C-alpha positions in Angstrom: 33.8 12.6 -37.3 37.4 11.4 -36.9 39.8 9.3 -38.8 39.1 5.8 -40.0 42.6 4.8 -39.2 41.7 4.0 -35.6 40.2 0.7 -36.5 43.2 -0.3 -38.6 45.7 0.1 -35.8 44.5 -3.2 -34.2 44.9 -5.0 -37.5 48.2 -6.9 -37.7 48.2 -6.0 -41.4 48.5 -2.3 -40.5 51.9 -2.4 -42.1 53.4 -5.5 -43.8 55.7 -7.5 -41.7 59.1 -5.9 -41.8 61.5 -7.6 -44.2 65.0 -8.3 -42.8 67.2 -5.3 -43.4 70.9 -4.6 -42.8 69.8 -2.5 -39.8 68.7 -5.6 -38.0 72.1 -7.2 -38.3 74.2 -4.1 -37.6 77.3 -4.6 -35.5 80.0 -2.5 -33.9 81.9 -2.8 -37.2 79.3 -1.0 -39.2 79.9 -0.4 -42.9 80.7 3.1 -44.1 77.8 5.3 -45.0 76.8 7.6 -47.8 75.1 10.6 -46.4 72.7 12.8 -48.3 71.0 15.2 -45.9 69.6 17.6 -48.4 66.2 18.7 -47.1 64.7 20.2 -50.2 62.4 17.2 -50.8 61.0 17.6 -47.3 60.8 21.3 -46.5 58.5 24.3 -46.7 58.8 26.5 -49.8 60.1 30.0 -49.5 62.4 29.5 -46.5 65.7 31.3 -47.3 68.8 29.1 -47.3 67.2 25.7 -46.9 69.2 24.4 -50.0 72.3 25.0 -47.9 71.5 22.6 -45.1 73.2 19.5 -46.5 76.5 20.6 -45.0 75.3 20.2 -41.4 75.8 16.4 -41.6 79.5 16.8 -42.0 80.2 16.9 -38.3 78.3 13.6 -37.9 80.5 11.7 -40.5 83.3 9.3 -40.0 86.4 9.4 -42.2 85.4 6.4 -44.2 81.9 7.8 -45.1 80.9 9.6 -48.3 78.9 12.8 -48.0 76.9 14.8 -50.5 77.0 18.6 -50.1 75.5 21.3 -52.2 78.1 22.8 -54.7 77.4 26.3 -53.4 79.3 25.4 -50.2 82.5 24.3 -51.9 84.2 27.7 -51.3 83.6 27.2 -47.6 85.3 23.8 -47.5 88.8 24.8 -46.4 87.5 27.0 -43.6 85.1 24.3 -42.1 87.8 21.7 -42.3 90.3 24.0 -40.5 87.7 24.6 -37.8 86.9 20.9 -37.3 90.6 20.0 -37.3 91.3 22.6 -34.6 88.4 21.4 -32.3 89.4 17.7 -32.8 86.3 16.6 -34.6 86.7 13.8 -37.2 84.9 14.0 -40.5 84.9 12.7 -44.0 86.8 14.3 -46.8 85.1 12.1 -49.4 82.7 14.7 -50.8 80.3 14.6 -53.7 79.5 18.2 -54.6 76.0 17.4 -55.7 72.9 16.4 -53.7 71.1 14.3 -56.3 69.6 11.2 -54.8 70.9 9.1 -57.8 74.3 9.1 -56.1 72.9 6.8 -53.4 72.7 3.8 -55.7 76.3 4.4 -56.9 77.7 3.2 -53.5 75.9 -0.1 -52.9 78.5 -1.1 -50.3 77.7 2.0 -48.2 74.7 2.2 -45.8 72.4 5.1 -46.9 71.9 7.9 -44.3 69.4 10.4 -45.4 67.5 13.3 -43.8 64.1 11.7 -44.7 63.5 8.4 -46.3 60.8 9.4 -48.8 59.7 8.5 -52.3 62.9 9.8 -54.0 65.2 7.8 -51.6 63.0 4.7 -51.9 63.3 5.0 -55.7 67.1 4.6 -55.7 67.8 2.6 -52.6 64.6 0.6 -52.0 63.7 -0.5 -48.5 60.0 -1.1 -48.5 59.6 -1.6 -44.7 61.6 1.6 -43.9 59.7 3.6 -46.4 56.3 2.4 -45.1 57.2 3.0 -41.5 58.2 6.6 -42.2 55.1 7.2 -44.4 52.8 5.8 -41.7 54.1 7.7 -38.6 54.8 11.0 -40.6 51.0 11.5 -40.5 50.0 13.3 -37.3 46.6 11.5 -37.4 48.2 8.1 -37.6 50.6 9.1 -34.8 47.6 9.7 -32.6 46.0 6.4 -33.6 49.1 4.6 -32.6 49.4 6.5 -29.4 45.8 5.5 -28.5 46.6 1.8 -29.3 49.7 1.7 -27.2 48.4 3.8 -24.3 50.8 6.8 -24.9 49.4 10.0 -23.3 48.6 12.7 -25.8 46.6 16.0 -25.8 42.9 15.8 -26.6 42.9 15.5 -30.4 40.1 15.3 -33.0 41.1 13.6 -36.2 39.5 14.1 -39.6 40.1 12.2 -42.9 39.3 15.4 -44.8 38.7 19.0 -43.6 35.3 18.9 -45.3 34.3 16.5 -42.6 34.4 19.2 -39.9 30.8 20.1 -39.4 29.2 22.9 -37.3 28.9 20.6 -34.3 32.6 19.9 -34.4 33.4 23.6 -34.6 31.2 24.3 -31.7 32.6 21.6 -29.4 36.3 21.8 -30.3 38.7 22.2 -27.3 39.5 25.9 -27.4 42.1 27.3 -27.6 43.2 24.7 -30.1 45.5 24.2 -33.1 44.3 22.9 -36.4 47.0 21.1 -38.2 47.5 19.4 -41.6 48.1 15.7 -40.8 51.3 16.0 -42.9 53.1 19.2 -42.6 56.7 20.5 -42.4 58.3 23.5 -40.6 55.1 24.5 -39.0 53.3 25.2 -42.3 49.6 24.3 -42.2 49.2 24.9 -38.5 46.9 27.6 -37.1 46.1 28.6 -33.5 42.4 29.2 -32.9 41.0 31.0 -29.8 37.4 30.2 -30.7 34.9 29.0 -33.4 35.3 32.1 -35.7 39.1 31.6 -35.8 38.7 27.9 -36.5 36.2 28.6 -39.4 38.7 31.0 -40.9 41.5 28.5 -40.6 39.4 25.8 -42.2 38.8 28.0 -45.2 42.6 28.1 -45.9 42.8 24.3 -46.5 41.9 22.3 -49.5 38.7 20.4 -48.7 40.3 17.0 -49.1 43.3 17.6 -46.8 43.4 15.3 -43.6 43.7 17.4 -40.5 43.5 17.3 -36.7 42.2 19.7 -34.2 44.2 19.6 -31.0 43.8 21.2 -27.6 46.5 23.7 -26.9 49.0 22.4 -24.4 49.6 25.1 -21.7 53.3 24.9 -21.4 56.5 26.5 -22.8 58.6 23.4 -22.2 58.9 20.8 -25.0 61.4 18.0 -25.2 63.0 16.2 -28.1 63.7 12.5 -27.5 65.9 11.0 -30.1 66.4 7.3 -30.9 68.7 5.4 -33.2 68.2 1.9 -34.7 71.1 -0.3 -33.5 71.2 -4.0 -33.8 67.5 -4.0 -34.6 66.5 -2.2 -31.5 65.5 1.4 -30.6 68.5 2.8 -28.7 68.0 6.0 -26.7 70.3 8.7 -28.0 69.7 12.0 -26.3 66.9 14.0 -24.7 67.1 17.8 -25.2 64.9 20.7 -24.4 63.7 22.8 -27.3 64.7 26.5 -27.4 61.8 28.3 -28.9 61.1 31.8 -30.1 57.3 31.7 -29.8 56.4 28.6 -31.9 59.7 28.8 -34.0 62.4 26.3 -33.1 65.7 28.1 -32.5 67.8 25.3 -31.0 68.2 22.7 -28.2 69.7 22.4 -24.8 71.4 19.3 -23.2 71.1 17.6 -20.8 67.5 17.2 -19.5 66.8 16.1 -16.0 64.8 12.9 -15.7 63.8 12.6 -19.4 60.5 10.7 -19.8 61.7 8.0 -22.1 59.1 5.5 -20.8 56.4 7.6 -22.4 57.5 7.0 -26.0 59.5 3.8 -25.7 56.5 1.7 -26.8 56.2 3.8 -30.0 59.9 3.6 -30.7 59.9 -0.1 -30.3 56.9 -0.5 -32.6 58.5 1.7 -35.3 61.7 -0.4 -35.3 59.7 -3.6 -35.5 58.0 -2.2 -38.6 61.4 -1.5 -40.3 62.4 2.0 -39.2 66.1 2.7 -39.7 68.5 5.5 -38.8 67.6 8.3 -36.4 64.1 9.4 -35.4 62.7 11.5 -32.6 59.5 12.4 -30.6 58.4 15.8 -29.4 57.0 15.7 -25.9 55.3 18.5 -23.9 56.1 18.9 -20.2 53.3 20.1 -18.0 53.8 20.7 -14.3 50.4 21.2 -12.5 51.4 21.7 -8.9 54.1 19.2 -7.8 53.2 16.5 -10.3 54.8 16.6 -13.8 52.8 15.3 -16.7 54.2 14.5 -20.2 52.2 14.4 -23.4 53.5 13.1 -26.7 52.9 15.5 -29.6 54.4 14.0 -32.7 57.1 11.8 -34.2 59.8 13.1 -36.6 60.7 9.9 -38.5 64.0 11.4 -39.6 67.0 13.4 -38.5 65.9 16.7 -37.1 67.4 20.0 -35.9 68.6 18.5 -32.6 70.3 15.5 -34.3 73.3 17.3 -35.8 74.6 19.0 -32.6 73.8 15.8 -30.7 76.1 13.8 -33.0 78.9 16.4 -32.7 78.6 16.4 -28.9 78.6 12.6 -28.7 81.7 12.4 -30.8 83.6 14.9 -28.7 82.2 13.7 -25.3 80.4 17.0 -24.6 77.7 16.6 -21.9 76.5 20.1 -21.3 75.7 22.1 -24.5 73.3 24.6 -26.1 72.7 24.6 -29.9 71.4 27.9 -31.2 70.8 29.7 -34.4 72.6 33.0 -34.7 72.3 35.7 -37.4 75.5 37.0 -38.9 76.6 39.9 -41.1 79.3 37.7 -42.6 78.8 35.7 -45.8 81.8 33.4 -45.6 83.3 31.4 -42.8 86.8 32.8 -43.3 85.6 36.2 -42.1 84.4 34.8 -38.7 86.9 35.2 -35.9 86.6 32.4 -33.3 90.0 32.9 -31.7 89.7 32.5 -27.9 86.2 31.1 -28.0 86.6 28.1 -30.3 86.0 24.7 -28.6 89.0 23.4 -26.7 89.0 19.7 -25.8 91.1 20.2 -22.7 88.6 22.6 -21.1 85.6 21.0 -22.7 84.1 24.5 -23.5 83.8 26.7 -26.6 82.1 27.2 -29.9 81.6 24.6 -32.7 79.9 25.4 -36.0 77.3 22.8 -36.9 75.0 24.1 -39.6 77.6 26.2 -41.4 76.2 26.3 -44.9 73.6 29.0 -44.3 76.4 31.5 -43.6 75.8 32.3 -47.3 72.5 33.8 -46.3 73.5 35.2 -42.9 72.8 32.5 -40.3 74.5 29.7 -38.5 73.6 26.9 -36.1 76.3 26.8 -33.4 77.0 24.4 -30.5 78.1 26.2 -27.3 79.8 23.7 -25.0 79.9 24.3 -21.3 77.7 24.9 -18.3 74.8 27.4 -18.5 77.0 30.4 -17.4 79.7 29.5 -19.9 77.0 29.1 -22.6 75.7 32.6 -21.9 79.2 34.1 -22.0 80.1 32.3 -25.3 76.8 33.4 -26.8 77.6 37.1 -26.0 81.1 36.8 -27.3 80.1 35.1 -30.5 77.2 37.6 -31.2 79.7 40.5 -31.0 81.8 38.8 -33.7 79.0 37.7 -36.0 
């Protein structure tokens, strides 16, 4: 029972030694980037509007960057530029209205910035060490192996190289309630909550027999943190700690700041990843448990990529916003020009107001919005915005 990867973690050949990359020699005068943050190569099928997410990277760009955006969003360009101009957010006007990864190799002088450095990205802008680091830690089972090796606290987790390896004894002794998870999954697909053995057997039947999985004890908390890092000068630099805003198990947004974020829990894993060749942004999900007066933190998984918290974080960092809430809102509107933000749009003098972050999905009736201000101001802005959407 369990994964065979546990033995490999102690082997220095776990991953080949990282080859020198431009990330290791980054400086304050970094070269311009080409950003392709299309998520269709790393997303669950059937989620409405996912092809429109490439535009959310616009607020993270600098004027010298190049950004690829889905052509369906071109009619919204004038409106989003007007909004960013009014709130004082710099951005790139160098747009390629196509999200094909082949454009990445057309700008060799630009650093690649992608949502997820997978096979397609490796095929056009090869970086063997980066690709292998992402592939390794993207497995929830290998994440647990690494956590064991580095002494990072995690929930009780049983790892299996294939679901067919889960026998009757494992079902009988699993830590209920538990979650069975595909070792590699996106957007919560391939994750099932099981109250007892019958539910676990039912969930097992929904997987292909050869799929690697883990069975993890349920963490009794409703507080989960997202701890983001960025590779700068060959080191893992702490970027931001945010609390996840959840609707059940569905991620709805993030809140900043977090009191006393537990960076020391995952710093060892972040440093290990960078030593292996990780580049760009990445983050860890950490559960917060408070039994009595003593707070405990458990690492859950690593997102070796940009994630939902990254985009509002980058906007807030550029504008110097410390207190903010990023939330998804439904809207009846289907174009940005029809949304009235007068009186609630972000104002740099007051440091409060509304900023559109993931603006592309307006075409399917939803937006990710940053609400700048203290909690009371966030609530007032949310109410005012909801009435206009």
